[in-house]
C-alpha positions as CSV (number, residue, x, y, z in Angstrom):
1,M,-18.4,-32.5,29.8
2,S,-20.6,-31.4,26.9
3,G,-22.8,-29.4,29.3
4,S,-19.9,-27.2,30.3
5,N,-19.0,-26.6,26.6
6,Q,-22.7,-25.7,25.9
7,K,-22.7,-23.3,28.8
8,S,-19.5,-21.5,27.6
9,K,-21.0,-21.2,24.0
10,S,-24.1,-19.5,25.4
11,D,-22.0,-17.2,27.6
12,I,-20.1,-16.1,24.4
13,T,-23.4,-15.4,22.5
14,T,-24.7,-13.3,25.4
15,M,-21.5,-11.4,25.9
16,S,-21.7,-7.6,25.3
17,S,-19.4,-5.9,22.9
18,A,-17.5,-4.1,25.7
19,E,-16.9,-7.4,27.5
20,Y,-15.6,-9.0,24.2
21,Q,-13.3,-6.0,23.6
22,A,-11.9,-6.3,27.1
23,I,-11.2,-10.0,26.6
24,A,-9.7,-9.5,23.2
25,K,-7.5,-6.6,24.4
26,K,-6.1,-8.8,27.2
27,H,-5.0,-11.5,24.7
28,E,-3.7,-9.0,22.1
29,P,0.1,-9.1,21.8
30,P,1.8,-5.8,22.7
31,R,2.8,-3.5,19.9
32,A,6.3,-2.2,19.6
33,I,5.4,1.2,18.5
34,L,8.9,2.8,18.9
35,K,10.6,-0.1,17.1
36,N,8.0,0.1,14.3
37,C,8.4,3.9,14.0
38,L,12.2,3.5,13.8
39,R,12.1,0.8,11.2
40,A,9.6,2.9,9.1
41,F,11.8,6.0,9.4
42,L,14.9,4.1,8.4
43,V,13.5,2.3,5.4
44,G,11.5,5.4,4.3
45,G,14.5,7.6,4.6
46,L,16.8,5.0,2.8
47,I,14.3,4.9,-0.1
48,C,14.4,8.8,-0.2
49,L,18.2,8.7,0.0
50,I,18.4,6.3,-2.9
51,G,16.1,8.6,-4.9
52,Q,18.3,11.6,-4.1
53,C,21.4,9.6,-5.2
54,I,19.6,8.7,-8.4
55,Q,18.7,12.3,-9.0
56,R,22.3,13.5,-8.3
57,F,23.5,10.9,-10.8
58,F,21.3,12.3,-13.6
59,M,22.3,15.8,-12.7
60,S,26.0,15.1,-12.7
61,V,26.3,12.6,-15.6
62,F,23.8,14.0,-18.0
63,D,24.2,17.7,-16.9
64,M,20.5,18.1,-16.0
65,T,18.9,20.5,-13.6
66,S,17.1,19.1,-10.5
67,T,13.8,19.7,-12.3
68,E,14.9,17.9,-15.5
69,A,16.4,15.0,-13.4
70,S,13.2,14.5,-11.4
71,N,11.2,12.6,-14.0
72,P,13.9,10.0,-14.9
73,T,14.5,9.6,-11.1
74,V,10.9,8.7,-10.5
75,A,10.9,6.3,-13.5
76,V,14.1,4.5,-12.1
77,L,12.5,4.3,-8.6
78,I,9.3,2.8,-10.2
79,I,11.3,0.3,-12.2
80,L,13.4,-0.8,-9.1
81,S,10.2,-1.2,-7.1
82,V,8.5,-3.3,-9.8
83,I,11.7,-5.5,-10.1
84,L,12.0,-6.0,-6.4
85,T,8.3,-6.8,-6.2
86,S,8.5,-9.3,-9.0
87,F,11.3,-11.2,-7.1
88,G,9.4,-11.0,-3.8
89,V,12.0,-8.8,-2.2
90,Y,9.9,-5.6,-1.8
91,D,7.2,-7.6,0.2
92,K,9.9,-8.8,2.7
93,I,11.2,-5.2,3.1
94,A,7.6,-4.0,3.6
95,Q,6.9,-6.7,6.1
96,W,9.9,-5.6,8.2
97,A,9.6,-1.8,7.6
98,G,5.8,-1.4,7.7
99,A,4.7,2.0,6.6
100,G,8.2,3.1,5.7
101,S,8.0,1.1,2.5
102,A,4.9,2.9,1.5
103,V,6.8,6.0,0.3
104,P,4.5,7.2,-2.4
105,V,6.3,6.3,-5.6
106,T,7.7,2.9,-4.6
107,G,4.8,1.9,-2.5
108,F,2.3,2.7,-5.3
109,A,4.4,0.9,-7.9
110,N,4.5,-2.1,-5.5
111,S,0.8,-2.2,-5.0
112,M,0.1,-2.1,-8.7
113,C,2.7,-4.7,-9.5
114,S,1.5,-6.9,-6.7
115,A,-2.1,-6.8,-8.0
116,A,-0.9,-7.5,-11.5
117,L,1.2,-10.5,-10.5
118,E,-1.7,-11.9,-8.3
119,H,-4.3,-11.9,-11.0
120,R,-2.2,-12.7,-14.1
121,A,-3.7,-16.2,-14.3
122,E,-7.1,-14.5,-15.1
123,G,-5.7,-13.1,-18.3
124,L,-4.1,-9.8,-19.5
125,V,-7.3,-7.7,-19.7
126,L,-9.7,-9.0,-17.0
127,G,-6.9,-10.2,-14.7
128,V,-3.9,-8.0,-14.9
129,G,-5.5,-4.8,-16.3
130,A,-8.6,-4.8,-14.3
131,S,-7.0,-5.8,-10.9
132,M,-4.0,-3.6,-11.4
133,F,-6.1,-0.4,-11.8
134,K,-8.6,-1.1,-8.9
135,L,-6.2,0.8,-6.5
136,A,-4.7,3.0,-9.2
137,G,-8.1,4.2,-10.3
138,S,-9.0,5.8,-6.9
139,V,-5.5,7.3,-6.6
140,I,-5.6,8.8,-10.1
141,V,-9.1,10.2,-9.5
142,F,-8.1,11.7,-6.2
143,G,-5.0,13.3,-7.8
144,T,-7.0,14.7,-10.8
145,V,-9.7,16.1,-8.5
146,A,-7.2,17.6,-6.2
147,A,-5.2,19.2,-9.0
148,F,-8.5,20.6,-10.5
149,I,-9.4,22.2,-7.1
150,I,-5.9,23.6,-6.7
151,G,-6.1,25.0,-10.2
152,V,-9.5,26.6,-9.5
153,I,-8.1,28.2,-6.3
154,Y,-5.0,29.5,-8.2
155,A,-7.4,31.0,-10.9
156,I,-9.6,32.6,-8.4
157,F,-6.8,34.2,-6.4
158,G,-4.7,35.0,-9.6
159,I,-1.8,33.0,-8.5
160,E,0.6,32.3,-11.3
161,G,2.1,28.8,-11.5
162,R,5.6,28.2,-12.8
């Protein structure tokens, strides 16, 4: 019996990458692409709808313009995302919705809050602070560089910003 096990182990080690990929693909569960896209669309749309309702609330109650209401709207969405992440609710939504929960503001707040919660035992500076900004650092650098490049393009072509 051990001889047959030994033979199968050597077959695995001599297997080509293409053969392995073919076997792995045969045993891979099918993906429900349409269902996943629908879930992402519904949850992403719901998050955006909630954001729009919050913005309309600020516009009607506090007599703000849409531009003035945008910053407090983003702040409320971030706070809601952090609260839901802290209670473990956002992760369940993300597991069901997939990419739909990665709507930029709420998804980014979730990822930062998750990293902070995961590393809080390591201390405030080396745990929470350092781990929380591993992801944030690359996003902030990308945003800063992109804004700089757009600013240079605007300056070269004489495009006035508002």
